[in-house]
C-alpha positions in Angstrom: -34.4 27.3 -20.7 -32.7 30.6 -20.3 -33.0 30.3 -16.5 -31.4 26.9 -16.5 -28.6 28.1 -18.7 -28.1 31.1 -16.4 -27.8 28.8 -13.4 -25.5 26.4 -15.2 -23.0 29.0 -16.4 -21.6 30.0 -13.0 -21.6 26.4 -11.8 -19.7 25.3 -14.9 -17.3 28.2 -14.5 -16.5 27.4 -10.9 -16.2 23.7 -11.6 -13.8 24.3 -14.4 -11.5 26.5 -12.4 -11.7 24.6 -9.1 -11.1 21.3 -10.9 -8.2 22.7 -12.8 -6.6 23.6 -9.5 -7.4 20.1 -8.2 -5.8 18.5 -11.2 -2.6 20.6 -10.7 -2.4 19.6 -7.0 -3.2 16.0 -8.0 -0.3 15.9 -10.5 2.0 17.2 -7.7 0.6 14.5 -5.4 1.2 11.8 -8.0 4.8 13.0 -8.5 5.4 13.0 -4.7 3.9 9.6 -4.5 6.3 8.2 -7.1 9.3 9.9 -5.4 8.2 8.3 -2.0 7.9 4.9 -3.6 11.3 5.1 -5.3 12.9 6.2 -2.1 11.4 3.2 -0.3 12.5 0.8 -3.1 16.0 2.2 -2.9 16.3 1.9 0.8 14.5 -1.4 1.1 16.2 -3.3 -1.7 19.5 -1.6 -2.3 20.5 -0.6 1.3 18.4 -3.3 3.0 17.1 -0.8 5.5 13.4 0.1 4.9 12.2 3.5 6.0 9.0 3.8 8.0 7.5 6.8 6.4 7.5 6.4 2.5 4.6 3.9 2.4 2.4 6.2 4.5 3.4 9.3 2.5 2.7 7.5 -0.8 -0.8 6.4 0.5 -1.4 10.0 1.7 -0.5 11.4 -1.8 -2.5 8.7 -3.6 -5.7 9.5 -1.6 -5.4 13.2 -2.3 -4.6 12.6 -6.0 -7.7 10.4 -6.3 -9.9 12.9 -4.4 -8.8 15.8 -6.5 -8.8 14.1 -9.9 -11.9 11.9 -9.7 -14.3 14.8 -10.0 -12.7 15.9 -13.3 -13.0 12.4 -14.6 -16.7 12.2 -13.5 -17.4 15.6 -15.1 -15.8 14.7 -18.4 -17.4 11.2 -18.6 -14.2 9.4 -17.9 -15.6 6.8 -15.6 -16.3 3.3 -16.9 -19.9 3.2 -18.1 -22.1 0.8 -19.9 -24.1 3.0 -22.2 -25.5 0.5 -24.7 -29.0 0.9 -23.3 -29.0 4.7 -23.5 -27.7 4.6 -27.0 -30.3 2.1 -28.1 -33.2 4.1 -26.7 -34.8 7.0 -28.5 -33.0 10.2 -27.8 -35.5 11.7 -25.3 -35.8 8.4 -23.4 -32.0 8.0 -23.2 -31.7 11.6 -21.9 -34.4 10.8 -19.3 -32.6 7.7 -18.2 -29.4 9.6 -18.0 -31.1 12.2 -15.7 -32.5 9.5 -13.6 -29.1 7.8 -13.1 -27.5 11.2 -12.3 -30.2 11.7 -9.6 -29.4 8.3 -8.1 -25.7 9.2 -8.2 -26.5 12.4 -6.3 -28.2 10.4 -3.6 -25.2 8.1 -3.3 -22.9 11.1 -3.1 -24.9 12.7 -0.4 -24.6 9.5 1.7 -20.9 9.4 0.9 -20.5 13.0 2.3 -21.9 11.8 5.6 -19.4 8.9 5.6 -16.6 11.1 4.7 -17.5 13.6 7.4 -17.6 10.8 10.0 -14.2 9.6 8.8 -12.7 13.0 9.3 -14.4 14.0 12.6 -15.2 10.6 14.0 -13.2 8.2 16.2 -10.7 7.2 13.5 -10.0 10.8 12.6 -8.7 11.5 16.1 -5.6 9.3 15.7 -2.4 10.4 14.1 -0.6 8.6 11.4 2.0 6.1 12.5 5.1 7.5 10.9 4.2 10.7 8.9 5.6 13.9 10.4 5.8 17.5 9.1 8.2 20.2 10.4 6.7 23.0 12.5 9.6 25.4 12.1 12.2 26.3 9.5 15.1 24.8 11.6 13.5 21.3 11.5 13.9 21.0 15.3 10.2 20.4 16.0 8.0 18.0 14.2 4.2 17.5 14.1 2.6 14.1 13.7 0.1 14.2 10.8 -3.4 13.5 11.9 -5.2 10.7 10.1 -8.1 13.1 9.5 -5.9 15.0 7.1 -5.6 11.9 5.0 -9.3 11.1 5.2 -10.3 14.7 4.3 -9.4 13.7 0.7 -12.5 11.5 0.6 -14.7 14.4 1.8 -13.2 17.0 -0.5 -13.4 14.7 -3.5 -17.0 13.8 -2.9 -18.0 17.4 -2.4 -16.4 18.2 -5.7 -18.2 15.3 -7.3 -21.5 16.6 -6.0 -20.7 19.9 -7.7 -19.9 18.1 -10.9 -23.1 16.0 -10.6 -25.3 19.1 -10.1 -23.8 20.5 -13.3 -24.4 17.3 -15.2 -28.0 17.1 -13.9 -28.6 20.7 -15.2 -27.0 19.8 -18.5 -29.2 16.6 -18.7 -32.4 18.7 -18.0 -31.4 21.2 -20.7 -30.8 18.4 -23.1 -34.1 16.7 -22.2 -35.9 20.0 -22.9 -34.3 20.2 -26.3 -31.5 22.7 -25.6 -28.6 20.4 -25.9 -27.1 22.4 -28.8 -27.0 25.5 -26.5 -24.8 23.9 -23.9 -21.1 24.9 -23.8 -18.6 22.1 -24.3 -16.9 20.6 -21.2 -13.2 21.1 -21.9 -11.4 17.8 -22.3 -14.7 15.8 -22.4 -14.0 14.7 -26.0 -10.6 13.3 -25.0 -12.3 10.6 -22.8 -15.2 9.8 -25.1 -17.9 11.8 -23.4 -20.6 13.4 -25.4 
Protein backbone atom coordinates (compact mmCIF):
# COMPACT_ATOMS: atom_id res chain seq x y z
CA UNK A 1 0.00 0.00 0.00
CA UNK A 2 2.78 2.41 0.92
CA UNK A 3 4.57 1.72 -2.37
CA UNK A 4 1.44 2.48 -4.36
CA UNK A 5 0.87 5.70 -2.45
CA UNK A 6 4.55 6.57 -3.01
CA UNK A 7 4.14 6.09 -6.76
CA UNK A 8 0.83 7.95 -6.78
CA UNK A 9 2.05 11.07 -4.98
CA UNK A 10 4.46 12.39 -7.66
CA UNK A 11 2.05 11.49 -10.50
CA UNK A 12 -0.73 13.36 -8.72
CA UNK A 13 1.58 16.33 -8.07
CA UNK A 14 2.69 16.53 -11.71
CA UNK A 15 -0.87 16.10 -13.00
CA UNK A 16 -2.19 18.83 -10.73
CA UNK A 17 0.41 21.37 -11.83
CA UNK A 18 0.51 20.49 -15.53
CA UNK A 19 -3.29 20.41 -15.71
CA UNK A 20 -3.50 23.79 -13.93
CA UNK A 21 -1.25 25.25 -16.64
CA UNK A 22 -3.38 23.52 -19.29
CA UNK A 23 -6.55 25.04 -17.81
CA UNK A 24 -4.98 28.52 -17.85
CA UNK A 25 -3.93 28.16 -21.50
CA UNK A 26 -7.36 26.69 -22.28
CA UNK A 27 -9.07 29.73 -20.76
CA UNK A 28 -6.94 32.02 -22.93
CA UNK A 29 -7.76 29.87 -25.98
CA UNK A 30 -11.47 30.11 -25.20
CA UNK A 31 -11.26 33.90 -24.86
CA UNK A 32 -9.38 34.17 -28.17
CA UNK A 33 -11.95 31.90 -29.80
CA UNK A 34 -14.79 34.15 -28.66
CA UNK A 35 -12.94 37.23 -29.90
CA UNK A 36 -12.33 35.61 -33.30
CA UNK A 37 -16.01 34.65 -33.61
CA UNK A 38 -17.17 38.14 -32.62
CA UNK A 39 -14.81 39.68 -35.19
CA UNK A 40 -16.22 37.38 -37.85
CA UNK A 41 -19.83 38.17 -36.90
CA UNK A 42 -19.13 41.91 -37.03
CA UNK A 43 -17.38 41.77 -40.40
CA UNK A 44 -19.84 39.31 -41.96
CA UNK A 45 -23.15 40.76 -40.79
CA UNK A 46 -22.41 44.43 -40.10
CA UNK A 47 -19.85 45.24 -42.79
CA UNK A 48 -21.01 42.48 -45.18
CA UNK A 49 -17.37 41.54 -45.81
CA UNK A 50 -16.41 38.21 -44.23
CA UNK A 51 -12.79 37.72 -43.28
CA UNK A 52 -11.06 34.45 -44.23
CA UNK A 53 -9.15 33.79 -41.01
CA UNK A 54 -11.50 34.02 -37.96
CA UNK A 55 -13.23 30.68 -38.58
CA UNK A 56 -9.94 28.86 -38.75
CA UNK A 57 -8.52 30.75 -35.77
CA UNK A 58 -11.62 29.89 -33.71
CA UNK A 59 -11.32 26.22 -34.70
CA UNK A 60 -7.61 26.25 -33.76
CA UNK A 61 -8.40 27.74 -30.34
CA UNK A 62 -11.33 25.37 -29.78
CA UNK A 63 -9.19 22.30 -30.46
CA UNK A 64 -6.45 23.46 -28.08
CA UNK A 65 -8.96 24.45 -25.42
CA UNK A 66 -10.51 20.99 -25.61
CA UNK A 67 -7.15 19.20 -25.64
CA UNK A 68 -5.93 21.09 -22.59
CA UNK A 69 -9.12 21.05 -20.51
CA UNK A 70 -10.48 17.55 -21.18
CA UNK A 71 -7.78 15.87 -19.05
CA UNK A 72 -8.83 17.94 -16.03
CA UNK A 73 -12.47 16.99 -16.56
CA UNK A 74 -11.47 13.32 -16.87
CA UNK A 75 -9.34 13.44 -13.72
CA UNK A 76 -12.06 15.17 -11.71
CA UNK A 77 -14.84 12.84 -12.90
CA UNK A 78 -16.49 15.52 -15.00
CA UNK A 79 -17.28 13.34 -18.00
CA UNK A 80 -20.79 12.02 -18.43
CA UNK A 81 -21.02 8.61 -16.79
CA UNK A 82 -23.71 6.11 -16.02
CA UNK A 83 -22.64 4.84 -12.61
CA UNK A 84 -25.86 3.16 -11.46
CA UNK A 85 -24.32 -0.31 -11.76
CA UNK A 86 -21.21 0.57 -9.75
CA UNK A 87 -23.31 2.17 -7.04
CA UNK A 88 -25.67 -0.82 -6.91
CA UNK A 89 -22.84 -3.34 -6.53
CA UNK A 90 -21.06 -4.10 -3.28
CA UNK A 91 -18.21 -1.66 -2.65
CA UNK A 92 -15.36 -4.03 -3.54
CA UNK A 93 -17.07 -5.25 -6.68
CA UNK A 94 -17.85 -1.68 -7.74
CA UNK A 95 -14.20 -0.72 -7.21
CA UNK A 96 -13.10 -3.73 -9.29
CA UNK A 97 -15.49 -2.76 -12.08
CA UNK A 98 -14.16 0.82 -11.95
CA UNK A 99 -10.59 -0.50 -12.26
CA UNK A 100 -11.57 -2.70 -15.20
CA UNK A 101 -13.21 0.23 -17.00
CA UNK A 102 -10.16 2.42 -16.38
CA UNK A 103 -7.92 -0.28 -17.89
CA UNK A 104 -10.14 -0.45 -20.98
CA UNK A 105 -9.99 3.34 -21.16
CA UNK A 106 -6.18 3.16 -21.04
CA UNK A 107 -6.18 0.79 -24.02
CA UNK A 108 -8.42 3.16 -25.98
CA UNK A 109 -6.17 6.10 -25.11
CA UNK A 110 -3.05 4.23 -26.26
CA UNK A 111 -4.71 3.61 -29.62
CA UNK A 112 -5.76 7.28 -29.70
CA UNK A 113 -2.12 8.35 -29.21
CA UNK A 114 -1.21 6.42 -32.33
CA UNK A 115 -4.01 8.15 -34.23
CA UNK A 116 -2.97 11.54 -32.88
CA UNK A 117 0.66 10.93 -33.82
CA UNK A 118 -0.34 9.96 -37.36
CA UNK A 119 -2.46 13.13 -37.63
CA UNK A 120 0.49 15.29 -36.63
CA UNK A 121 3.22 13.53 -38.62
CA UNK A 122 1.21 11.91 -41.40
CA UNK A 123 0.01 13.10 -44.77
CA UNK A 124 -2.57 15.54 -43.41
CA UNK A 125 -0.07 17.15 -41.05
CA UNK A 126 2.15 18.17 -43.94
CA UNK A 127 -0.33 20.75 -45.20
CA UNK A 128 -0.72 24.29 -43.97
CA UNK A 129 -3.95 25.91 -42.88
CA UNK A 130 -5.84 27.78 -45.57
CA UNK A 131 -5.86 31.26 -44.06
CA UNK A 132 -4.08 31.25 -40.70
CA UNK A 133 -0.77 33.12 -40.61
CA UNK A 134 1.52 34.28 -37.81
CA UNK A 135 4.10 37.05 -38.09
CA UNK A 136 7.75 35.99 -38.12
CA UNK A 137 9.18 39.38 -37.16
CA UNK A 138 8.19 42.37 -35.05
CA UNK A 139 7.65 44.61 -38.08
CA UNK A 140 4.88 42.34 -39.41
CA UNK A 141 6.46 42.32 -42.86
CA UNK A 142 6.92 38.55 -43.09
CA UNK A 143 4.27 36.00 -42.27
CA UNK A 144 4.34 32.23 -41.79
CA UNK A 145 1.43 30.01 -42.75
CA UNK A 146 0.44 27.86 -39.74
CA UNK A 147 0.89 24.14 -40.41
CA UNK A 148 -2.14 21.93 -39.90
CA UNK A 149 0.02 19.74 -37.66
CA UNK A 150 0.04 22.52 -35.03
CA UNK A 151 -3.74 22.30 -34.88
CA UNK A 152 -3.78 18.51 -34.73
CA UNK A 153 -1.11 18.45 -32.03
CA UNK A 154 -3.89 19.44 -29.63
CA UNK A 155 -5.31 15.92 -30.02
CA UNK A 156 -1.97 14.31 -29.26
CA UNK A 157 -1.19 16.54 -26.27
CA UNK A 158 -4.68 16.13 -24.82
CA UNK A 159 -4.58 12.35 -25.09
CA UNK A 160 -1.12 12.10 -23.53
CA UNK A 161 -2.38 14.22 -20.63
CA UNK A 162 -5.45 11.97 -20.35
CA UNK A 163 -3.19 8.91 -20.19
CA UNK A 164 -1.38 10.52 -17.29
CA UNK A 165 -4.70 11.19 -15.55
CA UNK A 166 -5.85 7.64 -16.31
CA UNK A 167 -2.71 6.15 -14.76
CA UNK A 168 -3.33 8.23 -11.65
CA UNK A 169 -6.97 7.08 -11.53
CA UNK A 170 -5.92 3.44 -12.00
CA UNK A 171 -3.51 3.70 -9.08
CA UNK A 172 -6.22 5.35 -6.99
CA UNK A 173 -8.64 2.54 -7.93
CA UNK A 174 -6.09 -0.12 -6.94
CA UNK A 175 -5.50 1.58 -3.57
CA UNK A 176 -9.26 1.82 -3.05
CA UNK A 177 -9.70 -1.84 -3.99
CA UNK A 178 -7.03 -2.79 -1.43
CA UNK A 179 -8.93 -0.89 1.25
CA UNK A 180 -6.81 2.25 1.39
CA UNK A 181 -9.28 4.66 -0.12
CA UNK A 182 -9.31 6.74 3.07
CA UNK A 183 -5.55 7.38 2.68
CA UNK A 184 -5.91 8.90 -0.78
CA UNK A 185 -5.54 12.67 -1.04
CA UNK A 186 -8.46 14.54 -2.51
CA UNK A 187 -8.34 15.60 -6.14
CA UNK A 188 -8.82 19.39 -5.99
CA UNK A 189 -12.06 20.40 -7.65
CA UNK A 190 -13.38 16.85 -7.94
CA UNK A 191 -16.24 17.56 -5.54
CA UNK A 192 -17.37 20.42 -7.77
CA UNK A 193 -18.22 18.03 -10.62
CA UNK A 194 -19.73 15.25 -8.55
CA UNK A 195 -16.75 12.89 -8.48
CA UNK A 196 -16.11 10.76 -5.46
